[in-house]
DONU-629317 format. One record per residue (C-alpha): residue number from 1; residue in three letters; z, x, y. Coordinates in nm, 3 decimals. Example, Ala and Ser with C-alpha at 12.3 -4.5 7.8 and 13.67 -1.06 7.14 Angstrom:
2
DODREN  num  residu       zz       xx       yy
DODREN    1     Ala    0.780    1.230   -0.450
DODREN    2     Ser    0.714    1.367   -0.106
END
This chain:
162
DODREN  num  residu       zz       xx       yy
DODREN    1     Met   -3.624   -4.193   -0.506
DODREN    2     Ala   -3.985   -4.122   -0.415
DODREN    3     Ile   -4.008   -4.312   -0.058
DODREN    4     Ile   -4.361   -4.306    0.072
DODREN    5     Ile   -4.395   -4.407    0.454
DODREN    6     Gln   -4.791   -4.526    0.530
DODREN    7     Lys   -4.951   -4.762    0.771
DODREN    8     Met   -4.945   -5.098    0.656
DODREN    9     Ala   -5.328   -5.168    0.483
DODREN   10     Thr   -5.310   -5.407    0.183
DODREN   11     Asp   -5.212   -5.796    0.151
DODREN   12     Ala   -4.948   -5.677   -0.080
DODREN   13     Glu   -4.798   -5.440    0.197
DODREN   14     Ile   -4.855   -5.742    0.443
DODREN   15     Lys   -4.657   -5.967    0.199
DODREN   16     Gly   -4.383   -5.684    0.117
DODREN   17     Lys   -4.326   -5.646    0.520
DODREN   18     Ala   -4.273   -6.031    0.554
DODREN   19     Tyr   -4.005   -5.999    0.272
DODREN   20     Val   -3.819   -5.703    0.448
DODREN   21     His   -3.838   -5.857    0.758
DODREN   22     Trp   -3.670   -6.192    0.647
DODREN   23     Lys   -3.461   -6.031    0.410
DODREN   24     Ser   -3.316   -5.780    0.665
DODREN   25     Trp   -3.256   -6.039    0.930
DODREN   26     Gln   -3.061   -6.251    0.647
DODREN   27     Glu   -2.861   -5.911    0.590
DODREN   28     Ala   -2.801   -5.778    0.935
DODREN   29     Tyr   -2.747   -6.043    1.160
DODREN   30     Pro   -2.477   -6.316    1.026
DODREN   31     Gly   -2.217   -6.324    1.319
DODREN   32     Ile   -2.460   -6.171    1.547
DODREN   33     Val   -2.735   -6.449    1.545
DODREN   34     Ala   -2.674   -6.823    1.503
DODREN   35     Arg   -2.690   -6.918    1.163
DODREN   36     Ser   -2.937   -7.202    1.279
DODREN   37     Tyr   -3.181   -6.968    1.374
DODREN   38     Leu   -3.145   -6.756    1.071
DODREN   39     Asn   -3.188   -7.023    0.846
DODREN   40     Arg   -3.504   -7.116    1.075
DODREN   41     Leu   -3.635   -6.788    1.018
DODREN   42     Thr   -3.795   -6.842    0.678
DODREN   43     Leu   -4.029   -6.616    0.446
DODREN   44     Glu   -4.302   -6.834    0.536
DODREN   45     Lys   -4.274   -6.786    0.873
DODREN   46     Cys   -4.233   -6.388    0.857
DODREN   47     Gln   -4.548   -6.404    0.672
DODREN   48     Ser   -4.726   -6.589    0.935
DODREN   49     Ile   -4.584   -6.308    1.175
DODREN   50     Ala   -4.707   -6.036    0.935
DODREN   51     Val   -5.062   -6.185    0.911
DODREN   52     Gln   -5.094   -6.241    1.285
DODREN   53     Trp   -4.986   -5.890    1.408
DODREN   54     Pro   -5.080   -5.622    1.104
DODREN   55     Asp   -5.172   -5.368    1.365
DODREN   56     Asn   -4.950   -5.072    1.411
DODREN   57     Ile   -4.702   -5.119    1.130
DODREN   58     Leu   -4.567   -4.869    0.906
DODREN   59     Val   -4.426   -4.932    0.569
DODREN   60     Ala   -4.163   -4.760    0.355
DODREN   61     Lys   -4.262   -4.798   -0.031
DODREN   62     Asp   -4.065   -4.722   -0.309
DODREN   63     Gly   -4.306   -4.749   -0.582
DODREN   64     Ser   -4.517   -5.067   -0.507
DODREN   65     Asn   -4.216   -5.209   -0.342
DODREN   66     Val   -4.212   -5.222    0.052
DODREN   67     Val   -3.822   -5.144    0.162
DODREN   68     Gly   -3.876   -5.110    0.511
DODREN   69     Phe   -4.133   -5.101    0.821
DODREN   70     Ala   -4.154   -5.001    1.177
DODREN   71     Gly   -4.383   -5.151    1.452
DODREN   72     Tyr   -4.497   -4.953    1.745
DODREN   73     Gly   -4.692   -4.909    2.040
DODREN   74     Lys   -4.738   -4.907    2.424
DODREN   75     Tyr   -4.394   -5.055    2.627
DODREN   76     Arg   -4.480   -5.436    2.609
DODREN   77     Asn   -4.494   -5.482    3.021
DODREN   78     Asp   -4.523   -5.218    3.307
DODREN   79     Glu   -4.183   -5.196    3.401
DODREN   80     Leu   -4.183   -4.868    3.213
DODREN   81     Pro   -4.528   -4.681    3.277
DODREN   82     Asn   -4.647   -4.431    3.010
DODREN   83     Thr   -4.384   -4.541    2.776
DODREN   84     Gly   -4.410   -4.623    2.400
DODREN   85     Glu   -4.180   -4.877    2.211
DODREN   86     Val   -4.043   -4.920    1.863
DODREN   87     Phe   -4.083   -5.289    1.843
DODREN   88     Ser   -3.889   -5.319    1.505
DODREN   89     Leu   -3.752   -5.110    1.251
DODREN   90     Tyr   -3.597   -5.286    0.941
DODREN   91     Val   -3.482   -5.160    0.613
DODREN   92     Leu   -3.338   -5.343    0.300
DODREN   93     Ser   -2.962   -5.300    0.286
DODREN   94     Ala   -2.972   -5.130   -0.081
DODREN   95     Tyr   -3.152   -4.884    0.094
DODREN   96     Tyr   -2.944   -4.804    0.392
DODREN   97     Gly   -2.791   -4.449    0.423
DODREN   98     Gln   -3.076   -4.305    0.223
DODREN   99     Gly   -3.283   -4.162    0.507
DODREN  100     Val   -3.563   -4.432    0.506
DODREN  101     Gly   -3.508   -4.541    0.852
DODREN  102     Cys   -3.505   -4.217    0.977
DODREN  103     Arg   -3.830   -4.132    0.817
DODREN  104     Leu   -3.997   -4.424    0.924
DODREN  105     Met   -3.873   -4.369    1.270
DODREN  106     Gln   -3.996   -3.992    1.260
DODREN  107     Glu   -4.350   -4.129    1.190
DODREN  108     Ala   -4.330   -4.369    1.456
DODREN  109     Leu   -4.250   -4.121    1.703
DODREN  110     Lys   -4.537   -3.930    1.588
DODREN  111     Gln   -4.763   -4.220    1.633
DODREN  112     Leu   -4.666   -4.254    1.971
DODREN  113     Ile   -4.674   -3.877    2.072
DODREN  114     Ala   -4.881   -3.945    2.380
DODREN  115     Tyr   -4.591   -4.106    2.559
DODREN  116     Pro   -4.335   -3.859    2.729
DODREN  117     Gln   -4.036   -4.156    2.613
DODREN  118     Val   -4.013   -4.426    2.394
DODREN  119     Ala   -3.792   -4.741    2.444
DODREN  120     Val   -3.623   -4.982    2.177
DODREN  121     Trp   -3.439   -5.289    2.233
DODREN  122     Val   -3.147   -5.349    2.046
DODREN  123     Leu   -2.917   -5.655    2.023
DODREN  124     Lys   -2.586   -5.521    2.164
DODREN  125     Glu   -2.360   -5.638    1.879
DODREN  126     Asn   -2.547   -5.464    1.632
DODREN  127     Gln   -2.344   -5.136    1.639
DODREN  128     Arg   -2.495   -5.027    1.313
DODREN  129     Ala   -2.842   -5.011    1.484
DODREN  130     Ile   -2.696   -4.869    1.787
DODREN  131     Arg   -2.523   -4.574    1.592
DODREN  132     Phe   -2.867   -4.520    1.389
DODREN  133     Tyr   -3.054   -4.508    1.745
DODREN  134     Glu   -2.842   -4.263    1.904
DODREN  135     Lys   -2.845   -4.040    1.595
DODREN  136     Cys   -3.240   -4.041    1.654
DODREN  137     Gly   -3.186   -3.960    2.027
DODREN  138     Phe   -3.194   -4.255    2.194
DODREN  139     Arg   -2.960   -4.318    2.485
DODREN  140     Phe   -2.879   -4.660    2.658
DODREN  141     Asp   -3.042   -4.658    3.021
DODREN  142     Gly   -2.826   -4.929    3.162
DODREN  143     Arg   -3.101   -5.216    3.077
DODREN  144     Glu   -2.954   -5.555    2.936
DODREN  145     Glu   -3.125   -5.913    2.887
DODREN  146     Ser   -2.995   -6.170    2.732
DODREN  147     Ile   -3.233   -6.370    2.463
DODREN  148     Leu   -3.225   -6.725    2.356
DODREN  149     Leu   -3.161   -6.721    1.923
DODREN  150     Asp   -3.028   -7.080    1.953
DODREN  151     Thr   -2.753   -6.884    2.141
DODREN  152     Pro   -2.771   -6.639    2.409
DODREN  153     Val   -2.767   -6.308    2.244
DODREN  154     Ala   -2.755   -5.986    2.463
DODREN  155     Glu   -2.979   -5.716    2.363
DODREN  156     Ile   -2.978   -5.336    2.569
DODREN  157     Arg   -3.251   -5.102    2.592
DODREN  158     Met   -3.250   -4.728    2.474
DODREN  159     Ile   -3.463   -4.462    2.575
DODREN  160     Leu   -3.574   -4.126    2.387
DODREN  161     Ser   -3.718   -3.888    2.652
DODREN  162     Arg   -3.884   -3.580    2.492
END
């Protein structure tokens, strides 16, 4: 398997990113996120998001197929000055355990090299993702929020200091 990590650039990659966004939520979040919310998160909605926010997105490609993506940038508000953030990192379940997520994270961290620390927010019940972020060096910093995805869902912040 020759997975290539690159910045998202083409319409086909934008469509592939949208598919991974939609499919990975359907695969990873049943039992964590309300079924009603997952049912409303359609492929069309994910395509609209992908077109609206095409910047700072890395895609993982297996041949011409997008199988994962990561979004990154400056931390979303002023709460953590001089901090980068990995806003999203999703990989199709068929590619779990093959290093795709690690390679996406490594490349996102390279893009955020100017920041002495990087944050991620992760759903508290998503133990698989938490273990992945811990393996990448992120640690829970005590910050927790509740977000509404039809029902309240807890998310926690993890920080990588370098």
